Each structure stands twice: as C-alpha cells, then as structure tokens.
N, C-alpha and C positions, 0 to 999 in steps of 0.2 A: 598573733598573726593568723588571719583567716585564709589568706591566699585568694580572697575574692576581690573583684573590682568594686568600687563604690556603688555602681549600678546593681551588681549582683547582691551586695549586702543590703541595699534598699529593697530589692525584691524579696529577699529572705525575711526581712523585718515585716514587710507588708503581709506576706503569707502567714507568718506567725500571728500577727494581729488579726488577720481575717479568720484564721482557724479559731482563735480564742474567743472571737465575737460571734462565731456561728455563720459567718458569711460563706465559708467553705465548710462543708459537713459531709461526711461519708454517707449519711443516710438521707439528708434532705437537700443538699446543695453540692452536688458532686463536680460541678463545673461552674466557674465564674471568671470574669475578666476584670482587669483593673487599668485605669488610666491615671498616670502620674501627673496631676495637674500642676504641681510645682515644676516638673520637667517640661511640660508644655509651655509654661510661662517663660522659662529660660530659653527654650528653643525659639519662641516667637521674638524674644528680645534680641537674640543673635541674628535673626533675619532682619529686623528693623535696623540694627547697627551695621549690617553688611552693605546695605544700600544707602546711597546719599539721601539726605532729607530734601534736597533740591536738585533736580526738579521733583515735583510732587510724585510720590510713589504710593500706590494702593496694593497691599499684599492681600489678594483674595484667596482664601483657603479653598481648595478643591473639595467640595462637599462629598464627592463620591468616596473619598478616602476615609471618612468617618462622618456619617450623616445623622448621628444622634443629636437631637435638638439641644440638650444641655451642653454637649461638647461644642456645638456651633455657637451657642450663646457665650460660652467661656472665651472662645476665640474672638468674638465680637468685643467683649469687654477688654481684651488684650490689644485692641486696635486694628484687627484684621477686617477685611471685607470677605465676600463669599463668592466663589465660582460655582455655578450649577450647570448640569448637563441634561436635566429633565424637568418637567413640570413638577414632579414630586419633590425634587431637590429644591426647586424654587419655593415651593410651599413651606418646606422645612426651614429654609433660610429666612423667610418672612416670619415664621413662627418663632425663630430664634432672636428676632428683633433687629435684623439687619435693615438699614435704610435702603430703599430701592436703588439709590445711586451708588451704593457700595456693593451691589450684586452684579455679576457678569453672567450672562446666559450664553452657553456655548454649544448647545445640542446640535448634532448634525441632522436631526430630523424634526425640527420645530414645525408644529402645525400652524395654520393661519390663526387659530384661536389663541394659541400660546404666544405667538408673535404680537397679536393685538394686546393681549394682557400685559406682556412685558413692556411694550411701548407706552401703554397707558399709564403704567406704574412709574416709568422712568428708569427701568432696569437697563443696564448696558447690554448691547446685543452684538455678538460677533457672527456675521452671516457666513455660512459654510459654502455657498455656491451661488451661481447667477440666478437660478430659479428662486432661491430664497430672497435675493435682492429685489426681484420683481414683486414678491409678496410684501416685502417691507414698503416698497414704493406705493403699492395699492393701499396698504394699511395706513400710511401716513397721509395720503391725499395731498392737500395743500398745507398741512400742518408742518411747523418747524419742530423737529423732535426734541424732547427733553432728554432722551436717552443718548448715551454715547454709542455710536454705531460704527462698526468696523467690519473688515473681511478677514477671514482666516486664510492665510497663504501657505502653500506647501513648497518648501524650498527644494524638495526632491534630492536632498544631499545624500540620502541613504539611511540604513538602519543600524541598530545595535545588535547585541547578542541575543536578545529576546524578540523574535519577530512580532509577536502580538503587542509588544509595548513600543514598537517603532512606527512613528506616524509621518516620517519625512521620506518615505520610500517613493519610488517613481510611480507606484500604483496605489498609494494609500487612499483609503476611503475619505480622508479628511481634507477639507479646504480646496482652494483653487490653485492649480499648479503654476509655478513660475517658469518652468523650463520647457513645458510642452509647446510645440510650434503654435504661434499666434495667441497663446493664452495670456501672456504678460501684456500684450498690446490691448487685448479685449478688456482685461481688468483695469488697465490704465484708463480706458475709455469710460468704464463704469464710474471711476472716481471723478472724471470730468463731468459726467452726466448727473451725478448725485452729490451735490455740495454737502449733504449731511453725512457722507462717508468721511469721517475724520480720524479713524483709527486703523491700524494694521495689527493683526494678531497672528502669532505663529506658535507652534509647539512641535518640537522634533521627536518627542517621545519621553519615556521615563526610565524605569529600571532596565539596566543593560545598555543604555545609551551613554557613550562617552561625552565628557563635558565639551570637547572641541566640536563635536557634531551639534550639540545643543546650541552652543554659542555661535557656530556657523550659521545655523538656521535663523537666529536672531539677527545676525549681521545681514543676511539676505532680506529680512523684513525691513530693517532700517534702510537699506539701500533702495528698496522699492518705495518706501515713504519719501525718501529724498527725491527720487525720480518723479513721484506724483507732484510734489511741491514745486520742483523745478519746472516741470512741464506746464503747470498752471500759473506760475509766476507769483504764487502766494503760498502761505503756510496753511494749507487745508488740513493736512494730516498733522495732528497735534499730539498724538499719543501712540505708544507701542505696547501692546500686550504680549509679553514674552513667554507666556505659559508657565508651566512648572517643570516637573520631571527630574529634579535632582535625585540621583540614585541613593539608595540606602545600603549601608554595610550590614549585612545579615550574619557576618562571620563571627563578630565579637561585639563588645560593648563600645568600641570606639566609634565616634561620629565622624564619618569620612565618606565622601568629601564634605566640606563645610560650605555654608553660604558664602563666606569670604573667598574661598577658593574659586567658586563659580563666578563671583563678581570680578575677580582678577582676570578670568578667562574672557568674560564679556568685555571688559575694558580693552583687552588686547585685540579682540576680533571686531568689536562693534563700538568703537570709541564715541561715535556720534550719538549713541544712546544716552550718554551722560553729558552731552554738550549743553544741556539746559533748554534745548528747543522742544523736548518731548516729555510729556507725562509718561509714567511707567505703571503698568499693572503686572503683577506676578500671580501665578496660580499654583503655588506649591501645595502638596497634599501629603503624600506618603512621608516626605522628609520632615514634616512638622510633627506628625503623630506616631509614626511606626515605632521608634525607639522609646516612646513615652507610654507604652502600653504592653501588657503581657496577659497571657491566658494561663489559668491553673486548673488542673483536673486530677481527680483521684484515680488511682489504679484499682480497678475492680477485681480483675483476675490476672494470674500469671500462668504460663504453661511453657512447655518446650516442644518444638516441632522440628523434626529433622536435625536435632541437635542444637537448634537455635532457641534461646529464650524469647518469649513474646509477652509483653505487658499490654493487657487490654485496658484502655483508659476511656474516659468519657469525653475526650477531645479528639475530634477527627474531622471528617470532610465538612461537617456543618459549620465549623469555625476556622478551618484551614483549607478551603476549597482549592485554591491555586496550588498549594503545596502537595495535596493529595493527588491531583490530576496531572501536575507537571513538576515533580519533585526536583528534577535537575535544574530547572530555572528558578525555583522558589524554595530552596532548602531553608529549614528553620533549625535553630538550636533547641535542645531539650536539656533542662536542668532537673536533677533528681533531688527530691526533698522527702524527709520522713513525715509521718502523720502529723507532727506538730508544726511543720513548716520549715524546720531547720534543713540546711543543705545536707544531703546525705553523703557520708564518707564511705570509703571502701574502694577496692581495686576495680578498674574498669572491666566490664563484661560486655561483649558485643551482643546486642539484643534489638528486637524490633519493638517500636512503640506504635501500637494499633489504636484505632478509634472504634466507636460503637456501631458504626453503620454496617448494614448487611451486604457488603461486597468485599472481595478479597483485597482490593487495592486501597482500602481505607487505612492508610499508614501515615503517621506523621514523620517517622524516621525508619530507615532500614539499616540493620547491622550497625547500630550506633553504640559506641563504647561509653557506658555509664556504670556507676555503681548498680549492682543488681537490684532491680525493682521488685517489690513485694506488694501483695494486696494491702491497701490502706495507705500506701505511699502517695505522694503528690508529685506530679510533673509540672514544671513551669515552662512556658513557651514564650521567650522574649521576642521583642520586635514585632508584636502583633497589634499595635495600637491603630494601624491603618488597614482598612480593607478586611481584616480577618473577622474578629468577633462582632464588629459593627455591621457587617454585611453577611448575615448567616445564610446558609444554604439549607433548605428545609427537606432534605432527603430523609426518607423514613419517618417523616413528621417529627424529627428531633426538635425539641423545644429550644428557643433562644435562651442563652444564659443571661444571668444578671450581669450588669456592668456597673462597677463602682469607681467613682472618682476618689483620688487619694491626695490629701494634703498633710503636711507636717507643720504644726503650729509653732509659735515662738517658744512654747514650753517643751518642744520636742515630741509631743504626742502625735500619733498618727490618727487622722480623722478621715472617715469615709462618708461619701454622699452617694446616694443611689442615682445613677444616670439612666439606667434602664432596668426595670424589674425582670426577674426570671419569668419566662412563659410557663404556665401550668399546662402540662401535656394533656390533662383531663378536662381542661376548659375548652371544649369543642362545641360550637353551636350546632343546632339540629339541621335537618335538611333545608336547603335554601337559605342558610345563614340565620335561621330563626329557631326559637324553642329553647328549652332548658339546656344548660351545659351537660356534657357527657358525665361529669362527676356526679351530678344530681340524678341523671337518668339511669346511671349504672346501678343505683340502689332501688329503682322502681320495679314493680312486678311486670313480667311480660304478659300482657293481657291476651287471652285467646290461645295461649300456647299449649295448655293442658289438653291431652287427647289428640293432638295433631302431629305428634312426633317431632315437635320442635325442641331442640336441645340447647 
C-alpha cells in the first residue's frame, strides 16, 4: 500500500521514467513539465458525454489556457474546436490544424485588420461592443458573412471570490451590459438592424466563480436570445456561446466540480438552452488541462533562515506567475520526491519552497509541511497543465522549460513526446536580433580591449 492516489502514483512513475531517461537531470535539465495526454483524452471524453449530442455542440478549447501548438493539435484530434483571444492565438489555432469554422475569436480589442482576416477566413466572431459591431458592418459591406457572428453580453450578476477572474460584475471591461439603463434596448435594436447577428455569447468568469453565478449568466443570455427572436417574429438567434470557466479543485486530486455537475446546474437555470432550438458553443480551458499537467524541478540548495528551512528550487515565478504574485487566490500543492523520482517519505517539516528569481517574493509555498527537502531532491507541482508552464514569465531572462507529452501504451510502457523544447539561455541573438548567438560569441576574443582597461 503506497497511500497515494492513482494520480499521484502516475506522477511518481512519470518522474521516475523522466529521470531514468535524462528528461530531468540535476546538471542539464533541472526543470521540466509534463502533460498527461491520456488524462486529457479522458477529460475531453467526459466533456463530450456531459453535453447532449443534439442540439449540435462545439467545445472550443480556450487557447489561452495552454497555447502550445502540439497540445492544441491533440485537442483538435479529440474533436474539440478552439477559442482564441488574440491574433497570436488565432495563428496558433490555424497552425494546429483547426478549420476556421471551428475557431471562435473573442478578443475585446480586435483591430480592423484582425476582424477582416477572421471574417475572410470564416472564423466565428463574438463582438465585444457597439463600436466593434460598426467595424464588422464596414468590413462586411454587402457580403453575407460565412462567419457565425454574435455579441458578448454582460449579465452584471456579480463576481466570485477572485475579482480578476470575475467578468459579470457591474463594471466589467467585457461585453455589452444588459442591466445598464437603455443598454438592453440599444442591443436589441442592433440585432434588428443586423440580420447577420445570429449568436449570443456570455462568460461570467472562471476560478472562484460559483456554478450558480455562471449558470445564471447563461440563463440571462438565453433569455435575451429569446427576446430577440420574439421581437423579430423569427428565429434569428440560432446559437448560444456559454463561455467556459468551470473552476478547478487545486486542493487535492479529486476532479470537482465535474462537467456533469455544471450541466445539471444549466438545465435547472437555463432549460431553454437544451430545447433543441439553439446550437451551443463552450469555451472551457483550465478545467480541461489543469489537472492533466504537472511541473517538476530539482532542489538546488537548502538553508535555514530565522529557524525556518528553505528549499531553493528551479521552479518559481517563471512557471507559476499567478501563485507567486497572488498566493492566497492561487495556492498550489507541492510534492516531495527523492533524486530518483520516488515519493519522499519522512515526517512533515514546515519549510518554504523558493524559486530561482532574484526577488524575495519568488516562493511557490510558504511554511508548507513536507518531508525535509535536500539538495538533489525533486519537487512536483500538480495541477499546472493550464496557464502555468505553457505561459512562462521571462523575468530574469529565465529560460522556458521543456514540455513533454506522456502516454502509456497497451504494453504499460510510458512514452514521452516533446511538445516544446527547453530554451537554451545562451542562445541569445546579437543587437537588433541579428548576429551569432551568445553561446558562440562568448568564446570569441574581445577585439580592441587590450590596453584600454576593458576587463
């Protein structure tokens, strides 16, 4: 009996295999990340099963949660679409092979050039405001759009426990408000004036937002769609984009809430969504990837300061930005492993887990009870498959770590595939982005330095 959850046992096995194959190495590869592709497939399957097959549903993965092209391509193969919030994410979605009609463009700051490109390609567009609607009108001219076009509405129902993740507040920067005086009437007129407006989009927020708030926002969007169709006397609005935002449990290995739980909440608050009259788009991101990825790093040094042990590791703000800057809202679990990758045993000792960056706040965990870490040990940081290692923060010019996909074959063997190579910190271009890499230039003589006091 190991006392470990199946997920923890799998992380231990992956770490042991990674160490034995040199993917994690105390000298050459002190930091790496892993995406459990078998877990991703199981999560996507649970998402498909939670929603009814009819009316037609497109589950568009929120690319911001993990924008690595091989990961996006894997999600495409699993039957997902892709939601993008920038031109860069749109480019990545296209590079991953998504058909334009399975991509949804949601940026709140779309330029005219970006709108023209999306509309020319046939990418679905959710307009954020009336000025953007005017731009779309100009871009279309007399054309009948091939894109699905909708408007993001803000139900203004309120926020959750993390303000930065709450987008249905009364003063949110996103969408067109439904409760402000005169706003609903003006938006209804926009649907009357633009027959190509055939979708309604909403998104109440993500981590920290309760399910009843999220489902309430969807109910408001469905009610507005019904109002549009009733006022026009025809079914102009044919689809509802309900956004994503299912919170993730970062406390342990349990997946909670589930997609099934959320769908039950939606059925209770927005039954018309499943009446058969609307197509549905979802935009889940964190809930698809977070629990299917983890980060691993070596402990480089240990010390004691003021009586508290501190383990200095190679994982910090560059791969856990939100946790370092807002630890109360984004706490992460830390698991202690020995140099071989085995889970470390021993009595709990309260200690800080520090990162490599040059500022005092670069801590993954404060006063955390773990078996006492020593130089050469490995920490594993679960639940980091979304946003963390896939969106690195380049503070101190810290390099991006390698990301490895993991599958287990029918023979039980663990197989790795490189999703992103490790960035070489010495591979720096010369001034203006040109010239030999620093690795090469570091070995070249410094011309003209002799006799000038240049050291």
